[in-house]
The first five atom37 places (N, CA, C, CB, O) and aatype in JSON, in Angstrom:
{
  "aatype": [12, 6, 6, 3, 0, 9, 1, 10, 16, 13, 19, 8, 14, 17, 12, 16, 19, 2, 3, 0, 11, 9, 10, 10, 8, 3, 18, 18, 12, 11, 19, 1, 15, 8, 11, 11, 18, 8, 7, 17, 11, 16, 19, 5, 16, 8, 12, 2, 12, 13, 18, 7, 8, 10, 5, 1, 3, 15, 6, 5, 2, 10, 1, 0, 1, 9, 3, 10, 9, 11, 15, 5, 2, 9, 11],
  "atom_mask": [
    [1, 1, 1, 1, 1],
    [1, 1, 1, 1, 1],
    [1, 1, 1, 1, 1],
    [1, 1, 1, 1, 1],
    [1, 1, 1, 1, 1],
    [1, 1, 1, 1, 1],
    [1, 1, 1, 1, 1],
    [1, 1, 1, 1, 1],
    [1, 1, 1, 1, 1],
    [1, 1, 1, 1, 1],
    [1, 1, 1, 1, 1],
    [1, 1, 1, 1, 1],
    [1, 1, 1, 1, 1],
    [1, 1, 1, 1, 1],
    [1, 1, 1, 1, 1],
    [1, 1, 1, 1, 1],
    [1, 1, 1, 1, 1],
    [1, 1, 1, 1, 1],
    [1, 1, 1, 1, 1],
    [1, 1, 1, 1, 1],
    [1, 1, 1, 1, 1],
    [1, 1, 1, 1, 1],
    [1, 1, 1, 1, 1],
    [1, 1, 1, 1, 1],
    [1, 1, 1, 1, 1],
    [1, 1, 1, 1, 1],
    [1, 1, 1, 1, 1],
    [1, 1, 1, 1, 1],
    [1, 1, 1, 1, 1],
    [1, 1, 1, 1, 1],
    [1, 1, 1, 1, 1],
    [1, 1, 1, 1, 1],
    [1, 1, 1, 1, 1],
    [1, 1, 1, 1, 1],
    [1, 1, 1, 1, 1],
    [1, 1, 1, 1, 1],
    [1, 1, 1, 1, 1],
    [1, 1, 1, 1, 1],
    [1, 1, 1, 0, 1],
    [1, 1, 1, 1, 1],
    [1, 1, 1, 1, 1],
    [1, 1, 1, 1, 1],
    [1, 1, 1, 1, 1],
    [1, 1, 1, 1, 1],
    [1, 1, 1, 1, 1],
    [1, 1, 1, 1, 1],
    [1, 1, 1, 1, 1],
    [1, 1, 1, 1, 1],
    [1, 1, 1, 1, 1],
    [1, 1, 1, 1, 1],
    [1, 1, 1, 1, 1],
    [1, 1, 1, 0, 1],
    [1, 1, 1, 1, 1],
    [1, 1, 1, 1, 1],
    [1, 1, 1, 1, 1],
    [1, 1, 1, 1, 1],
    [1, 1, 1, 1, 1],
    [1, 1, 1, 1, 1],
    [1, 1, 1, 1, 1],
    [1, 1, 1, 1, 1],
    [1, 1, 1, 1, 1],
    [1, 1, 1, 1, 1],
    [1, 1, 1, 1, 1],
    [1, 1, 1, 1, 1],
    [1, 1, 1, 1, 1],
    [1, 1, 1, 1, 1],
    [1, 1, 1, 1, 1],
    [1, 1, 1, 1, 1],
    [1, 1, 1, 1, 1],
    [1, 1, 1, 1, 1],
    [1, 1, 1, 1, 1],
    [1, 1, 1, 1, 1],
    [1, 1, 1, 1, 1],
    [1, 1, 1, 1, 1],
    [1, 1, 1, 1, 1]
  ],
  "atom_positions": [
    [[47.93, 52.1, 144.63], [48.29, 52.41, 146.0], [47.65, 51.39, 146.96], [47.86, 53.84, 146.36], [48.22, 51.08, 148.01]],
    [[46.49, 50.89, 146.6], [45.8, 49.9, 147.44], [46.65, 48.66, 147.66], [44.46, 49.51, 146.81], [46.78, 48.17, 148.78]],
    [[47.23, 48.15, 146.57], [48.06, 46.94, 146.67], [49.3, 47.19, 147.5], [48.45, 46.45, 145.28], [49.71, 46.34, 148.28]],
    [[49.92, 48.37, 147.34], [51.1, 48.72, 148.14], [50.74, 48.79, 149.62], [51.7, 50.06, 147.67], [51.51, 48.35, 150.47]],
    [[49.59, 49.34, 149.92], [49.15, 49.44, 151.32], [48.95, 48.05, 151.91], [47.85, 50.26, 151.42], [49.34, 47.79, 153.05]],
    [[48.35, 47.17, 151.15], [48.13, 45.8, 151.63], [49.47, 45.09, 151.84], [47.25, 45.01, 150.63], [49.67, 44.42, 152.86]],
    [[50.38, 45.22, 150.88], [51.69, 44.58, 151.01], [52.47, 45.12, 152.21], [52.52, 44.77, 149.74], [53.23, 44.39, 152.84]],
    [[52.28, 46.39, 152.52], [52.97, 46.98, 153.67], [52.51, 46.35, 154.98], [52.74, 48.5, 153.71], [53.28, 46.24, 155.93]],
    [[51.26, 45.93, 155.03], [50.77, 45.28, 156.25], [51.35, 43.87, 156.42], [49.23, 45.21, 156.23], [51.32, 43.33, 157.52]],
    [[51.86, 43.28, 155.35], [52.54, 41.99, 155.48], [53.89, 42.17, 156.17], [52.72, 41.33, 154.1], [54.34, 41.3, 156.92]],
    [[54.54, 43.3, 155.91], [55.83, 43.59, 156.52], [55.64, 44.01, 157.98], [56.57, 44.69, 155.73], [56.42, 43.64, 158.85]],
    [[54.59, 44.79, 158.22], [54.26, 45.29, 159.57], [52.88, 44.76, 159.95], [54.3, 46.87, 159.62], [51.88, 45.42, 159.71]],
    [[52.82, 43.58, 160.55], [51.51, 42.96, 160.86], [50.63, 43.79, 161.8], [51.74, 41.62, 161.48], [49.41, 43.6, 161.81]],
    [[51.2, 44.67, 162.57], [50.43, 45.5, 163.5], [49.68, 46.62, 162.76], [51.36, 46.1, 164.56], [48.71, 47.17, 163.28]],
    [[50.12, 46.94, 161.56], [49.58, 48.07, 160.8], [48.3, 47.67, 160.07], [50.63, 48.6, 159.79], [48.21, 46.57, 159.52]],
    [[47.32, 48.56, 160.08], [46.11, 48.33, 159.3], [46.31, 48.84, 157.88], [44.88, 49.01, 159.96], [47.2, 49.64, 157.62]],
    [[45.49, 48.37, 156.97], [45.55, 48.84, 155.59], [45.27, 50.34, 155.55], [44.53, 48.07, 154.69], [45.89, 51.08, 154.79]],
    [[44.34, 50.78, 156.38], [44.02, 52.21, 156.44], [45.23, 53.03, 156.88], [42.85, 52.46, 157.39], [45.5, 54.09, 156.32]],
    [[45.97, 52.55, 157.88], [47.18, 53.25, 158.32], [48.21, 53.32, 157.2], [47.79, 52.54, 159.54], [48.85, 54.36, 157.0]],
    [[48.37, 52.23, 156.47], [49.32, 52.21, 155.36], [48.89, 53.2, 154.27], [49.44, 50.79, 154.77], [49.72, 53.9, 153.69]],
    [[47.6, 53.25, 153.99], [47.08, 54.2, 153.0], [47.34, 55.64, 153.44], [45.58, 53.99, 152.76], [47.69, 56.5, 152.63]],
    [[47.17, 55.89, 154.73], [47.41, 57.23, 155.26], [48.86, 57.64, 155.02], [47.08, 57.29, 156.77], [49.12, 58.76, 154.59]],
    [[49.79, 56.75, 155.31], [51.21, 57.05, 155.11], [51.52, 57.31, 153.64], [52.07, 55.89, 155.61], [52.18, 58.29, 153.31]],
    [[51.04, 56.45, 152.78], [51.33, 56.59, 151.36], [50.66, 57.84, 150.77], [50.87, 55.36, 150.6], [51.28, 58.55, 149.97]],
    [[49.43, 58.1, 151.15], [48.72, 59.27, 150.63], [49.39, 60.57, 151.09], [47.25, 59.24, 151.07], [49.54, 61.5, 150.31]],
    [[49.78, 60.61, 152.35], [50.43, 61.81, 152.89], [51.7, 62.13, 152.11], [50.75, 61.63, 154.39], [51.95, 63.28, 151.75]],
    [[52.5, 61.1, 151.86], [53.74, 61.35, 151.12], [53.45, 61.72, 149.67], [54.65, 60.12, 151.18], [54.12, 62.58, 149.1]],
    [[52.46, 61.07, 149.06], [52.1, 61.42, 147.69], [51.71, 62.89, 147.59], [50.95, 60.53, 147.2], [52.08, 63.57, 146.64]],
    [[50.97, 63.37, 148.56], [50.55, 64.77, 148.54], [51.75, 65.71, 148.62], [49.58, 65.06, 149.7], [51.7, 66.84, 148.13]],
    [[52.82, 65.25, 149.24], [54.03, 66.07, 149.34], [54.84, 66.08, 148.05], [54.9, 65.56, 150.47], [55.48, 67.09, 147.73]],
    [[54.83, 64.99, 147.3], [55.68, 64.9, 146.11], [54.94, 65.05, 144.79], [56.4, 63.59, 146.11], [55.57, 65.07, 143.73]],
    [[53.63, 65.16, 144.82], [52.86, 65.21, 143.57], [53.21, 66.42, 142.72], [51.38, 65.21, 143.87], [53.06, 66.38, 141.49]],
    [[53.66, 67.51, 143.34], [53.99, 68.71, 142.57], [55.21, 68.48, 141.67], [54.25, 69.88, 143.5], [55.41, 69.24, 140.73]],
    [[56.01, 67.47, 141.94], [57.17, 67.17, 141.1], [56.74, 66.77, 139.69], [58.02, 66.06, 141.72], [57.51, 66.91, 138.74]],
    [[55.52, 66.27, 139.56], [55.03, 65.87, 138.24], [55.01, 67.05, 137.28], [53.62, 65.25, 138.35], [55.34, 66.92, 136.1]],
    [[54.64, 68.19, 137.79], [54.51, 69.39, 136.96], [55.86, 69.79, 136.36], [53.94, 70.55, 137.79], [55.93, 70.22, 135.21]],
    [[56.92, 69.64, 137.14], [58.23, 70.13, 136.69], [59.14, 69.02, 136.15], [58.92, 70.84, 137.83], [59.97, 69.27, 135.28]],
    [[58.99, 67.82, 136.68], [59.95, 66.77, 136.34], [59.3, 65.52, 135.76], [60.72, 66.39, 137.56], [60.02, 64.61, 135.34]],
    [[57.99, 65.45, 135.71], [57.31, 64.31, 135.1], [56.86, 63.27, 136.11], [0.0, 0.0, 0.0], [57.29, 63.24, 137.26]],
    [[55.98, 62.42, 135.61], [55.37, 61.39, 136.45], [56.39, 60.39, 136.98], [54.29, 60.66, 135.68], [56.25, 59.89, 138.09]],
    [[57.42, 60.08, 136.18], [58.44, 59.12, 136.6], [59.13, 59.58, 137.89], [59.48, 58.93, 135.49], [59.49, 58.75, 138.72]],
    [[59.32, 60.86, 138.05], [59.95, 61.38, 139.26], [59.07, 61.13, 140.47], [60.24, 62.88, 139.11], [59.57, 60.74, 141.53]],
    [[57.78, 61.35, 140.32], [56.85, 61.09, 141.42], [56.88, 59.6, 141.77], [55.4, 61.53, 141.04], [56.92, 59.24, 142.94]],
    [[56.87, 58.75, 140.76], [56.92, 57.3, 141.0], [58.22, 56.9, 141.7], [56.78, 56.54, 139.67], [58.2, 56.06, 142.59]],
    [[59.32, 57.5, 141.3], [60.61, 57.2, 141.94], [60.58, 57.59, 143.4], [61.74, 57.93, 141.22], [61.03, 56.82, 144.26]],
    [[60.08, 58.76, 143.7], [59.97, 59.21, 145.1], [59.09, 58.26, 145.9], [59.4, 60.65, 145.17], [59.44, 57.88, 147.02]],
    [[57.97, 57.86, 145.33], [57.06, 56.97, 146.03], [57.7, 55.6, 146.27], [55.75, 56.81, 145.24], [57.53, 55.0, 147.33]],
    [[58.43, 55.1, 145.29], [59.11, 53.81, 145.45], [60.18, 53.87, 146.54], [59.75, 53.38, 144.13], [60.31, 52.94, 147.33]],
    [[60.93, 54.96, 146.58], [61.95, 55.12, 147.62], [61.29, 55.21, 149.0], [62.81, 56.37, 147.36], [61.77, 54.6, 149.96]],
    [[60.19, 55.95, 149.1], [59.49, 56.08, 150.37], [58.91, 54.75, 150.81], [58.38, 57.13, 150.26], [58.94, 54.42, 151.99]],
    [[58.37, 53.98, 149.87], [57.82, 52.67, 150.19], [58.91, 51.77, 150.77], [57.2, 52.02, 148.93], [58.68, 51.05, 151.75]],
    [[60.08, 51.8, 150.18], [61.21, 51.02, 150.7], [61.58, 51.47, 152.1], [0.0, 0.0, 0.0], [61.9, 50.65, 152.96]],
    [[61.55, 52.76, 152.32], [61.84, 53.29, 153.65], [60.8, 52.81, 154.66], [61.88, 54.84, 153.61], [61.16, 52.43, 155.77]],
    [[59.54, 52.82, 154.28], [58.48, 52.36, 155.18], [58.67, 50.9, 155.54], [57.11, 52.56, 154.53], [58.4, 50.5, 156.68]],
    [[59.13, 50.1, 154.6], [59.33, 48.69, 154.88], [60.41, 48.46, 155.93], [59.7, 47.96, 153.6], [60.33, 47.51, 156.7]],
    [[61.41, 49.32, 155.96], [62.54, 49.15, 156.87], [62.38, 49.9, 158.19], [63.8, 49.59, 156.2], [63.11, 49.63, 159.14]],
    [[61.44, 50.83, 158.26], [61.31, 51.68, 159.44], [60.74, 50.91, 160.62], [60.42, 52.89, 159.12], [60.07, 49.89, 160.46]],
    [[61.03, 51.41, 161.81], [60.58, 50.73, 163.04], [59.11, 51.01, 163.31], [61.43, 51.17, 164.24], [58.54, 51.99, 162.83]],
    [[58.52, 50.14, 164.1], [57.12, 50.31, 164.48], [56.93, 51.63, 165.23], [56.65, 49.12, 165.35], [55.95, 52.34, 165.01]],
    [[57.86, 51.95, 166.1], [57.75, 53.18, 166.89], [57.72, 54.42, 165.98], [58.93, 53.29, 167.88], [56.88, 55.3, 166.16]],
    [[58.62, 54.47, 165.02], [58.66, 55.61, 164.11], [57.41, 55.7, 163.24], [59.9, 55.53, 163.22], [56.86, 56.78, 163.03]],
    [[56.96, 54.56, 162.75], [55.78, 54.55, 161.89], [54.53, 54.94, 162.66], [55.6, 53.18, 161.25], [53.7, 55.7, 162.15]],
    [[54.39, 54.43, 163.88], [53.23, 54.81, 164.69], [53.24, 56.32, 164.97], [53.22, 54.02, 166.02], [52.19, 56.97, 164.94]],
    [[54.41, 56.86, 165.25], [54.51, 58.3, 165.51], [54.14, 59.1, 164.26], [55.94, 58.67, 165.96], [53.45, 60.11, 164.35]],
    [[54.59, 58.64, 163.1], [54.27, 59.32, 161.84], [52.77, 59.27, 161.56], [55.06, 58.7, 160.67], [52.18, 60.27, 161.14]],
    [[52.16, 58.11, 161.78], [50.72, 57.95, 161.57], [49.95, 58.87, 162.51], [50.29, 56.48, 161.78], [49.01, 59.55, 162.1]],
    [[50.34, 58.89, 163.78], [49.67, 59.75, 164.75], [49.79, 61.22, 164.38], [50.26, 59.53, 166.14], [48.83, 61.98, 164.52]],
    [[50.97, 61.62, 163.89], [51.17, 63.01, 163.48], [50.28, 63.36, 162.3], [52.64, 63.26, 163.11], [49.66, 64.43, 162.28]],
    [[50.21, 62.49, 161.32], [49.36, 62.75, 160.15], [47.9, 62.86, 160.57], [49.53, 61.61, 159.09], [47.18, 63.77, 160.14]],
    [[47.47, 61.93, 161.41], [46.07, 61.96, 161.86], [45.77, 63.24, 162.64], [45.76, 60.73, 162.73], [44.7, 63.82, 162.48]],
    [[46.7, 63.68, 163.48], [46.47, 64.89, 164.27], [46.44, 66.14, 163.39], [47.55, 65.03, 165.35], [45.71, 67.09, 163.68]],
    [[47.22, 66.15, 162.32], [47.24, 67.3, 161.41], [45.96, 67.37, 160.6], [48.45, 67.23, 160.47], [45.52, 68.46, 160.23]],
    [[45.36, 66.24, 160.32], [44.14, 66.22, 159.52], [42.9, 66.54, 160.35], [43.97, 64.87, 158.88], [41.86, 66.86, 159.78]],
    [[43.0, 66.46, 161.66], [41.87, 66.78, 162.53], [41.63, 68.28, 162.58], [42.1, 66.23, 163.95], [40.49, 68.73, 162.64]],
    [[42.69, 69.04, 162.55], [42.6, 70.5, 162.71], [41.87, 71.15, 161.57], [43.96, 71.11, 162.83], [41.71, 72.37, 161.56]]
  ]
}
């Protein structure tokens, strides 16, 4: 996940590695339960699709998603 986070900052130069890790970790926490029922490959597929989505998403959307994740973790 570390390497993916670093590569994501090459696509979005404004993003920090920590922000990229937050996005990837948040999504992983949402899809990790698929491993139990469908196997690890399913989790990897979901993560790969999400990574592709992150690469194409706008700065505005990504900043909003990061802010939302950070605000949910504060509570």
